[in-house]
N, C-alpha and C positions, 0 to 999 in steps of 0.2 A: 317661690314656693306657693304663690297665690295666683290663681287664674280667675278671670272675670268673664262673665257672659251677660251681655255683649262686652267685648274688650274695650270698646269706646263708642261714643255716639253723641248726638246732639238732640236736645228737646227744648221746646219753648217753656217759658216760666209758668205756664198754666197747666202743664201736663205732668204726669208721673209715670214712672216705669220701674219695673223690678230689675235689680242687678243681682246676679248670683255670683258669689265668691266661693271658690273651691280650693282646698289645699291640694296641690298637685304633687307629682312624684319627686320634684326637687326637694321637698321637705325631708325626704329620707337622707339627704346628704348634709343637713344642717347639724351643727354640733349641739350638745346638750346645753340648754339655757333658754332664755326668752328672746324671741325674734319679733320685730315689729315691721309693719308695712303701712304706709300712709296712702289712703285713697283720696284723691283730689277731685272735687266737683267745682266747676266754674259755670256760673250763669253768664252765657254769652251776651245777653242783652244789657246787663248792668255791670258786668265784670266782677261781681261778688264771688269770692271763693270760699268754699267750705271744705274742711278736711275731716276724715274719719280714720282713726288709727285702729289697726287690727293687730292683735298679739297672738303668737303661737308659742306655747310652752313645749319644749322638746325635752323629754326625759328618757331614762333607760326603761326598757320593758319591765313591767311589774315583776315578772318571774326572776329577773336578774337581781332584784333587791333582796330576794330571799334564797338565792342560789338554788332554785328548783324549777328550771324551765322544762324539765321532762314531765312535769305534772300539769294537769288542767285545773285552773283556779276559777272559782266563782265567788261572787261577792253579794252582800245583801245588807239589810238594815236600813237606817235612815240615810246614811252616806257611806260610800264604799271606802275600803282601804286603798292606799296609793303608795307608789314608790317615791322616796325622797332621799336627800343627801345631807340634811342638816343634823340629824341625830342618828348615829350609827354605832354599831358594836365593832365592825371591821374597818372603820375609817373610810368606807366607800359609800354604802347606801344601806337602806333598810325599808321595810314596809311600815306604814303608819296607819293607825285607825282613822276613819273619816271624822270630821268635826261634828260632834254631837252635843246636844243640850239635854235639859230635863227629860228623864224617862225615855231616852233614845238609846239606840245601840248600832253597832257597826261590826260586821263579821266578814271573814274570809274562810274559805274551806277548799279542800281537795279530797281525793280518794287515794288511798295507798293500799298495797297488797303486802300482807305479812306472811311469814314472820320477818321482822326487820327491827333494827334499833332506830328510833327517831330521836334526833338531838337538835336543839335550837337554843338561842338566847332570846330573852324577852325582857321588857321593862315597862313600867308605867309612870306617868306623871299625873296623878289624880288625887281626889279627896279620899283619904284612908277610910276604909270600911263603908264607903258609899258608892264608889265607882270601881268596877272590877274588870280585869282582863282574865277571861277563863279559857282554858284549853279543854276541848272535848274530843272524845272518841265515840263515834256512834251515838251522839246526843247525850252522853254521860260526862259530867264534869270530872276531869282528872286532876286539874291543878288550877290555881288562881293567884293573881297578884293584885295588890291594891296599894295606893299611896304613891309616894315619890321613891322609886326604887332605882338601884343601879342595874346594870345588865346582869341577869340571872341565868345561868345555864340550866337546861332541863333535858332530861333523857327519859325515855320510856320504851319498853318493848311492845311492839305491835304484834298481836297474836296472828296465827295463820288466817288467811281469808282477806276479803276486800272490806276496808273500813273507811268511813268518812271522818276526817279530822278537821276540826274547826277552832278558830280563835274568835272569841266574841268579846268586844269591849262594850260595857254597859254603863250608863250614867243614870244613877237612881235619883239624884237630887241636884239642885243647882250647886255649882261649884265654881271656884275661881282658879286662875292659873292656866297652865297649858292644857290639862285635861285630855290626855292622849295616851296611846299605847303603841309600842313597837315590838 
């Protein structure tokens, strides 16, 4: 799953060269999980060997974590949302807000065309009344969660036309614990 350019070579102990490592098409066949590869460097003059470990984390596509691959998703804030399998409502996977600290935020958004019913489950593990997960339609807050919640179902009618829907997790002040939203 890893290709090198040049694939091999020799150099004396006083020179340097750039080696390019590229994830190749074999990575698409790897199962979900962390995969490592060890790059071995040997100084031919004195026999000293150096190693460098490279890790590739393979996960499911983000859109599968929210069962919405028919939509185009964008991300912003200090760190992006990501797919994960540790905290889930369905026992499979869920999107999680990016790791943020004091006065930072993490958001994900897409556009939908109404009329339609939008339904999802969400939860937070954060400091109550300081950190919030807000759901917005066209930049207007429609609902919010704060504190350590269980999975909460939410449904809303989307009016006719094209609308931007966004989930924003904000951290207002220093907090302890997980401090994340799903």
